[in-house]
C-alpha positions, 0 to 999 in steps of 0.5 A, spaced: 500 500 500 502 507 498 500 514 499 498 519 494 496 526 494 492 530 489 494 536 486 489 541 485 490 543 493 496 546 490 494 550 484 496 557 487 503 555 487 503 555 479 509 551 480 509 543 479 516 542 480 515 545 487 510 540 488 513 534 486 519 536 490 514 538 497 510 532 496 516 527 496 519 531 502 513 530 506 513 523 505 508 521 500 510 515 494 506 519 489 502 525 486 496 525 482 495 530 477 488 534 475 489 536 468 486 543 469 491 545 474 496 545 468 492 548 462 485 548 460 486 542 455 490 536 455 492 537 448 495 544 450 500 541 455 507 541 451 511 535 449 517 539 453 512 540 459 510 532 459 518 530 459 520 535 464 514 533 469 516 525 468 524 527 468 523 531 475 518 526 479 524 521 477 529 525 480 525 526 486 523 519 486 516 520 486 511 516 483 506 520 478 500 516 480 496 518 474 490 523 473 483 525 476 478 530 475 479 528 467 473 533 464 474 539 469 474 545 465 473 543 459 467 545 454 462 540 449 465 534 453 459 529 456 460 522 458 452 521 457 450 525 452 445 523 447 449 526 441 453 521 438 458 527 436 459 529 443 460 522 445 466 521 440 469 528 442 469 526 449 472 518 447 477 522 443 478 526 449 479 521 453 484 517 448 488 524 449 488 524 456 491 516 456 496 519 452 498 525 457 498 520 463 503 515 460 507 521 457 508 523 465 509 516 467 503 515 470 498 509 469 492 510 473 486 515 470 480 516 475 473 518 472 470 523 477 467 529 473 460 529 476 458 534 471 460 531 465 456 524 467 450 526 469 444 524 466 441 529 462 433 530 461 430 526 456 435 520 457 434 514 461 438 511 466 439 505 461 441 509 455 446 513 460 449 507 461 450 504 454 452 511 452 458 511 457 459 504 455 460 506 448 465 512 450 470 507 455 470 502 450 471 506 444 477 509 449 480 503 452 485 500 447 489 507 447 489 506 455 492 499 454 497 501 449 499 506 454 499 502 460 494 506 463 488 503 468 481 508 468 478 507 475 470 508 475 469 513 482 463 512 485 460 519 487 455 520 492 447 522 490 449 530 492 454 530 486 451 526 480 446 522 478 450 517 474 454 511 478 452 514 484 451 508 488 457 503 489 452 497 486 451 502 479 459 503 479 461 496 480 455 494 474 459 498 469 465 495 471 463 488 470 460 489 464 465 492 460 470 486 463 477 489 460 483 489 465 484 496 463 477 499 467 477 497 474 474 501 480 475 506 485 472 507 492 472 514 496 471 514 503 467 521 503 462 518 497 461 512 500 458 516 506 450 514 504 451 506 502 447 502 506 453 497 508 460 499 511 465 502 507 469 496 510 464 491 507 464 494 500 471 494 500 472 486 501 466 485 496 469 488 490 477 486 492 477 483 486 476 490 482 478 495 487 484 498 484 485 505 487 482 509 494 481 516 495 482 518 502 477 524 505 472 526 510 465 527 510 466 534 512 470 534 505 477 535 509 482 531 509 482 524 512 483 525 520 479 532 520 473 530 521 468 523 523 470 518 519 474 513 523 479 510 518 481 504 522 476 499 519 477 502 512 484 500 513 483 493 517 479 491 510 484 494 506 489 490 509 485 484 509 484 484 501 491 485 500 490 491 497 496 493 493 494 500 490 495 507 492 491 510 498 490 517 495 488 524 499 483 527 495 480 534 499 475 539 497 476 544 503 482 547 501 482 553 508 487 549 512 492 550 506 496 545 502 502 544 507 498 542 513 492 538 509 498 534 506 502 533 512 496 532 517 493 527 513 499 523 512 501 523 519 494 520 520 493 515 515 500 512 517 497 510 524 494 505 520 499 501 517 
């Protein structure tokens, strides 16, 4: 099990080199990158910038875990849109993201992007499922070529109306049944599930590839009421070898406090 952190908390630094160096110094194994922190579109990120990120991470001994917030900041893209042209543009952009992920040394992408996956008016849930499956299956060959796994993230009903339960998220993972398409579970998002987080982790051990650590209060792990002991007991029980990455939504404490307190808390359970 390794620990990572998501880079949007460092966006105001406007310096990916400084972020990489600091995250490694703080004791993390890896960094997740939100592409919107680097450019409005991933296609605007130059080859030289890609090589510089990979080189800097290698120099520091830090993994680039991969990407998340994949469609944030984009326009005209939507996973479950009824217009086939929109879906093809979305699939093409996913392929561009997979190439960027590979270029910087990452091997994982997290599909969260609630606004760009919501089921639109007039679209049924089965239709949305088929549209999403079409987009993912179209993009997956490029993921495979670049050694990148795409993880579908379950979000709560407060954020989206598509894959807003673990059951529905597992359903699409199992329907696509591709080794490069797996599951991400998120601490905050599982707050409304009937079963415990530990139980859901154990039930989905065969497809769980990544885990996001945060609290129901939107803050960093250890800042609220969530007890991570059962979570880590379950992760250890399934011999989880992936990343546990810190992803928070309340940036008020500042990047350094979030970074350091999160890791100190999580390491209590190793």
